[in-house]
Phi, psi and omega in degrees: 000322178298321178298320180296320181285314185284316186261347178086359177211161180245119180288099183293330181298328176296319180294322178295320178295322177298319178294323181292320181287330177117157181233123184246138177229134177229130179221135175230133181224129177242141182214142175266113185281312185224135170216103186220147178221123178237143172239126184243125178292144178244170181286345178279347180095359176250140182283146170265125182255128176247127182231124180232130175227141180214137179228148181231133177234126180238139178226137181224128174236128179228132177235128183230135175227145180223128176233129178236132179235131350293160183310126187289336182257006182288141180284333181268022183288328175054051176057029175288143176286151177290127183262329186211134175231118177246121178238125181238124179233125174240130183225139179220110177248141178223141180228135176231132181233130177237135179231125179236123178234135180227138173234124184219157175236125182240112178247037174065334177258316181233137175240130182224154180181182180228141180230149176233127177233109182241139180228133179232131178235143174210151179224144180233082175279132180228135178225000000 
């Protein structure tokens, strides 16, 4: 945009070269889905503690390339029809989910409980 303002024109051939070389995008997002703690009174007089934690991690990689023949932005094209368009897209998404749940009873002398630790991974490569 600065070139357009300063020089009065935008070199389109540079943009065509950028499309030909490829465009890469990488994104990673982490999120805590659940963080909860409950204490439930029991008939024994000691509380039952429930603790749940969950985290999600997402990753996305996208690579895109575009080739047009003859070059669509070339000045010497002379109204030639486009003969070939090659578009290449590679995508790789991955998701990881972790869930940790704990149930415990704490009576100040002895602490007892049960824990669950689950992990799920998946990947979606597309070309």
